[in-house]
C-alpha positions in Angstrom: 7.4 18.4 -202.9 7.2 15.1 -202.2 6.4 13.3 -198.6 10.5 13.3 -197.6 11.2 17.0 -198.0 7.9 17.5 -196.1 8.9 15.1 -193.5 12.5 17.3 -193.2 10.6 20.5 -193.0 8.6 19.2 -190.0 11.3 17.8 -188.6 13.1 21.0 -188.8 10.2 23.0 -187.5 9.6 20.9 -184.7 13.5 20.3 -183.7 13.4 24.3 -183.6 10.9 25.3 -181.6 11.9 22.5 -179.0 15.4 24.3 -178.6 13.6 27.4 -177.9 11.1 25.8 -175.8 13.6 24.0 -173.7 16.3 26.8 -173.4 13.5 29.3 -172.2 12.1 27.0 -169.6 15.5 26.3 -168.5 16.1 29.6 -168.4 12.8 30.4 -166.1 13.8 27.8 -164.0 17.0 29.3 -163.3 15.4 32.4 -162.7 13.1 31.5 -160.1 16.1 29.5 -158.1 17.9 32.5 -158.6 15.4 35.1 -158.3 16.6 36.9 -161.1 13.2 37.0 -163.5 13.3 37.8 -166.2 17.1 38.0 -167.1 18.1 34.3 -167.4 15.2 33.4 -169.5 15.3 36.0 -172.1 19.5 35.1 -172.4 18.7 31.4 -172.7 15.9 32.2 -175.1 18.5 33.8 -177.1 20.9 30.7 -176.8 17.8 28.3 -177.7 17.0 30.7 -180.9 20.8 30.3 -182.0 21.0 26.7 -181.7 17.9 25.9 -183.2 18.8 28.2 -186.3 22.3 26.5 -186.2 20.9 23.1 -186.7 18.5 24.3 -189.2 21.4 25.9 -191.2 23.5 23.0 -191.0 21.0 20.9 -192.5 20.2 23.1 -195.1 24.1 22.7 -195.9 24.0 19.5 -195.7 21.2 18.5 -198.3 22.9 21.1 -200.5 25.9 19.1 -200.7 23.8 15.9 -201.2 22.3 17.4 -204.0 25.8 18.8 -205.8 27.1 15.4 -205.4 
């Protein structure tokens, strides 16, 4: 594994964690405003997880397409 692959792996991991955290915080904020805790927090955490996973799969598919060229 070279430095470029390591940087991409780190970037993907950080972006995944950031998506989950940001959506979780957004859900928590909405829960505090609407007094629905923890419903929206859980829903937004799942959405953040799905968004992060989507980005990782999209990046992996792009990298695989590059290797095959």
